[in-house]
N, C-alpha and C positions, 0 to 999 in steps of 0.2 A: 454232732451231725449237722450237715448243711442241706437245706432244702434246695433242690435244683429243678423243681417242677416248672415247665414252661407255661406260657399263656395258652389258653384255648385257641384253636385255629392253627396252631403250629403243626406242621406235617409230621407224621409218625413214619418211621423208616423200616420197621420190621416186615420184610416182604419184598417183592420185586418192584413195586411201585409205591411211592409215598401216598399217604392218605391223611386227610385233615383230622385233627383232634376235635371232638365235640363234647367230651366229658372227662373229668378227672375222677377216676374211681379211687385211686390212692396216690399219695404224693411220691415223688422221686427224691432220693437223697444221695449225698456223698457221705459215707460213714467212715470215720477216721479212728485209727488206733495209733498212738505214739508210745514207744518204749524207750527207756533210757537206763543204761547200766552204770551211769556215773561218768563215763568217758565217751560212749557212743550212743547216738540217738537215731532211732529208726521211725519212719512213718509208713503205715499201710493204709491205703485209701481204696475203698470199693464203691464204685458209682453205679447207680441204676441207669444203665444205658445199654444199647445193643453192642456198642464198641467204645473203646477209648482210643480214638484215631491218632495216627502219627502226627497229624497237623497240629494238634494241641498238646502233644506230649512234652516237648521241650518248653513251650511257653508256660505251661502249668508248673513245671518243676522250677523254672526260672523265677516265677512269681513266688513260689514257696520259699526258695532260697533267699529271695530279697526280704521276705517278711519274717523268716524264722532262722535263717542261717544254715538250714539243712542242705547238704550237698545232694545233687540229683541221684547218685548211686544209692543213697540211703532212703530214697522215697520210692515205694512200690505203689503204682496206681493201676487198678484193673477194673474192667466193666463186668457187670453181672450177666449180661446178654438178654435182658428183657426185650421182647419184640414190641413193646407198647410204649416206646419212648421216642423222642425226636432224634434226628440225625445230629451227630457231632462232627460231620464231615464238611459242613459248610454248604456252598451253593450246588455242588454236584457230587454224586457218589464216587466218581473216578477222576475228576479234575484235580490236579495237584497244585500246591502252592498258591491257592486262592486266598484273598484277604479274609481274616477271621470275621465271622458274622456276629450278630448281637448275642445269640444264645451261646456260641462258643466262648465269647469273652465273659459272659455271665458265669458259666460253669467253671472256667479257669479261676475266677475270683472266689467263687463259693468253695471250691476245693481248698484253695489256700486259706480261706477263712476257717474251714473245718479243721485243718491241721493246726492252725494257730490256737483255736479253741481247745483242742486236745492237749497242746503244750501248756496252755494256761491251767489246765486241770490236772497236770501231773501230780501224783502223790506216791508215797512209798507203797509198794505192792508186792504181791507174790504171783508167780506165773507157773503154769503147767500145761501139758498137752496130752492127747490120747487119740485113739483110733477106734471107730466102730464100723458097722456095716448096715446098709439099707439096700438090699439087692432088688426089691420088687418094683422099683421105679426106673431102672436103667436098662435100656435095650439098644443094641447097635442098630442104627437106622439105615445102614448100608447093607444091601442083600445081594449076594451072588445069585445070578440067574442059573437055571438048569442048563445042563450041557446042550450046546447048540442054540441057546437063546441069547439075544442081545437087544439093546436099546440104542437109539441114536441120540447123540447130544445135539444141542442147538447149533453146534459147529459142524455137524454132519459126520461125526466120528462114531463108530460102533463101539459099544461099551459092554462089559460083562457085569457091571454093578448098577443097580437101581437104588436111588435114595428115596426113602419114604414110599415104598412100592405098593401103596394102597390099591392102585388100579391094576397091579400086575401080580396079584397073589397066586394065581395059577402057575406063574413062571418062576417064582423064587425058589431057591434051594436052601441056603443057610446064610447066617450073618457073615459079613466079610471081615469082621474083626471082633475083638473082645469088648467087654465093658469092665468098669471098676465099681464094685459096690461099696467101696470104702467111704467112710465119713470121718473127716479129720477135724479135730477140735483143739483150739488154743484158748485157754481161759486165763483171765487176769482178775485177781481178787485183792481187796485191801488187806492190810496187815491184821485188821480186826475180823476179816473173813467175809465181808459183804462183797457181792459181785460188782466189778467195775465194767468189764467188757468181755465178750466172747466172740471169737472169729472161727467160723466153720468153713469147711471146704468140701464141696460135693461135685462129682463129675457128671452133671446133668445139664444139657443144653439150655432148656427153659421148659415151661409147661404150656402156657398159652390158655386159650379158652376165654378170652376177654370179650367185652362188648365192642361192637364196631366203632372205631374212632375213640376208644377209651385210652386214656393215659393210665398206666399201671406199672408197678415194679415187679409184677408177676409173683411167683412163689417166693422169691428172694425177699420181697417186702413182707409177705405174710409171715414167713419164718421170723424175720426181725421183730415184727410186732408181737408174735406169740412169745418169743424168747424174752422180750422186754417185759411183758406182762408177768411171766413166771418168775422173773428175777427182780421184780420191783421191790424196793425197800421203802417203806413210808418215810417221806421227808428226805430221801437221798438226793443230794445236790453236789455234783452233777448226776443225772440219772444214768442207769446202766445202758450200755450200747450193745445190741446184738447185731452181728454182721455175718452175711453169707456170701462167700466168694465162689466163683466157678473154676473148675479144674480143667483137666485135659478131656474135653467133652465134644470135640468137633464132629465126631461120628456117632453121637449118642443122643437119644431122646427118650421119652417115656411112653412110646407106642409099641405094643407087643404085636408085631405083624405076624408072628407064628400062630396067633390065636385071634387074628383081627376080625374075621367074619364068623366066629363061632356063635351059635345061638346063646342068648343070655348075656352077651357082652354088655357091660354097663354103659349107658349113655349119660354123659355129664352135662349138667346145667352150666351156665357161665360162671366162671370162678370156682366151681366146685372141685375140679380136679387139682388145681393149684393149692387149694385149701387142704385137700387130702394129702398131697405130697409134703407140704410144709408141716402139717401136723405130725405125720410119721417121722419126718426128719427131726423135728423138735424133740419128740420123745426119745429118739436114739441119741441125740446130742446130750440131752439131760442125763440119760443113762451113763454115757461115757464120762460126763463131767463128774458124776458122783465117785468115780474110781480114779480120778486124776491125782497124782502126787505133786504138790506144789513146791517150788523152790523160792527161797528168799532172794536169790541173786543168780543170774546167768549172764555169761558174756554175750555181747551182741556184735555183729559184724555185717559188712556189706561189700559187695563187689559187683561191678557191671562192666560190660564192654559192648561197643557197637560193632556189629559184623556187617561187612558189605557182601550182599548176595546179588546174583544176577536176577533181574526182574523178568518175569514171563511177559512177553509181548506177542501180539498177533503176527502170524506169518503173512506174506503178501497174498497168498491164496485166501486166507481167512479175511483179510481186508477187502479183497475183491468180492468175495462171497457176501460179506456184510453190506457193502455198497449196493450190490445188485438186489439183495433182498429188500433193502429200504426203498430203493428207487422204483421197484416193480411190485411193491406190496399192494394188494387189492384194498379198496376202501373199507372193507369189513375186517381188516386184519386184527384190529384190537378186540373183536368179538369172538375170534377163534383162539382158544386157550393156548394150543400148541404154537400157532403162528405168532401170537402175541409174545410168548416167551422167547421165540427165536428173534423177534424184532428187538426185544429188550437187550439181548446179548449181542445183537448186531451193532446196536448203538454203543454198547459198552466197548466192543472191540475197536470201534473207530476212535473212541476216547483213549483207549489203552495204546493205540498206535503212537500217541504223543508222549507216552511215559518215557522217563530216562531209562537207560539200560541197566541200572543197578538200583537196589533198595537197601536202606540201612535198617538192620534189626537190632533192637536194644535188648541185650541178654543180661539178666540180673539174678543174683543169688544173695540171700540174706541168711544170717546165722542168728538163732536164738538158742543159746546153750548147745545141746546136742540135737537140736532140730534144725533142719535146713528148709529154706523156702526157695523155690525155683520159679522164675517168671519168664514167659515168652510172649511176644506181641502177635500171637496167632490164635485161631481156633484150632487147638492142638488135638491130634488124634490120640485115643487111649493108648495105643501101642507105644507112642513116643513118650507119654507120661510114665508108663511102666519102665521104659528104658532109663529115663532120668532117675527114677526111684531106685532101680537096680544098681545103677552105676554111682549113685551118690554115696559118699563116705559117712553120711550122717545116719543115725539109727532110724530116724523117720524123716521123710521129706514131703512137704506139701507142694503141689504143682499148681501154679496159677496160669490160666490162659487169658487172652485178651488184655494183656498187661503192657503198659508202657509203649503203646502204639498199636497199630493194626495193619497186618499184611495178609489178611484173609485166612483161609484154611491152611493147615500144615499137615498134609498126608505124608505117609512114608513113600519111598520110591515104588514099592510094590503096589500100594494102593493107587498111585498115579497110573500105573500100567492097567489096572482094572477099570479105571474111569469112574464115572458117577459125579453128581453135582459138585461135591467138595473139591474135585480135581479140575474143574473147568477154568479156562482162562478168564481172568478178571474176578474170579471167586477165590482162587489160590494164586497169590501174587508172586511168590518166591520160586526160584528155580526148583526143578523136580528133585534134585539131590540135596535140598537144603536141610532136611531133618537130621541126617547123620552129622553134618557140620555143627548144627546148633546144639545137639546133645553133647557132642565132644567139648564144645566151648563151655557150655553150662556146667557140666560135671567138673571141668577144670577149675571154674570159679568156685564151685562148692568145695572142691579139694583144697584150694588156697585158704578159704575161710576155716576149714576144719583143722588146718595145721597151725593156725594162729594161736598164740598163747596170750592169756589175759591175767591180770592181777585183780582179784575180787575187790569190788567197791560196794559198800553197804547201802548206797542210795537207791538201789533197786529199780524196778520197772514201773511204768505207770501208763495211764490212758489219758 
């Protein structure tokens, strides 16, 4: 593990406007797992941040390749999506190709350090994986409104979907999409049987409920600490590493809006709910882990390709509207919540006017025996994650969101038609028809890996 906690005073980015950090509740980490089958080596890195942006994707992998020799396609780096961490986007949320700032450079080096430490700690090992379920904490946060009802986006468009509709409960009809209760577990143990590392994958956006200005890894960090405590072996060096990754959770959170205003609904203190979710998830992961069948050796593989997609940019009408709003905003604009939000997106639209016409999406697939790992640089919707799993040739496939870059939300074309926050310009960067293209390419990469043949090598996997 590499500590990537910033200095106090660093702005935190989870939300519409940056806010300064005043307290470190718990540290942020880059947690690393390295596997080696004797001929192929893979690195999986999960960082405590809201995103792993495109700006630092290639520099990070280049640094790792320089220090370890690992090729970029063999390195999967994804963010957890904690909303209590600093931005890794540099000086602006939407300005592209800016010089790397101090924190970006620090995180790049610390990730490379973490991978190298994992390589240094490689030892003969056994590996296995399994699947469980934890349905009580996942809810689709996008709600279809009742017939004839609509809401207006900051760009003036009428929409049939409201995201996090706490103030519109009388108008909501049903969730606009599914959820995935699945809990995915990859476990690595020594030949003697002691735990080395465990990587879990759960499709839940984040939990939240932190103190104002607090730095925190959210429930991802709580889970890792609880798992580390339960797997601790006295005197074990290096210590066990527990890791929680985020899946296809772009339209999911842990708020049950169907019962949001019912009498008796529990009110949570700060950090209480993330502790509850992490504890439930830890118990389910431990249950799954007890039933895992371990292998002495499995073949590893990696494949990746950069896809060029059209980038969503503002129309001239949207640009004119944004300029007019900014020029004629009243002095109290920032005190009006709705107007303040429209102002935020007006400024974003003017920045997006300068974007290039295309965007590069890094699509990656890894093979661990008959397990497939699929990674996309988006906050991917559940439906798309299901499509990947259904079309994958592997018996099981884990899906990683926010991986190897960041191009915002990835809704399906149908969800784009319905509207809602995740479909807005500057929030969803890639063309409306991007998801079918990405799924097709990703499943082709998984198919290529599935067809590869390997000669067993006894040097096994390690962390």
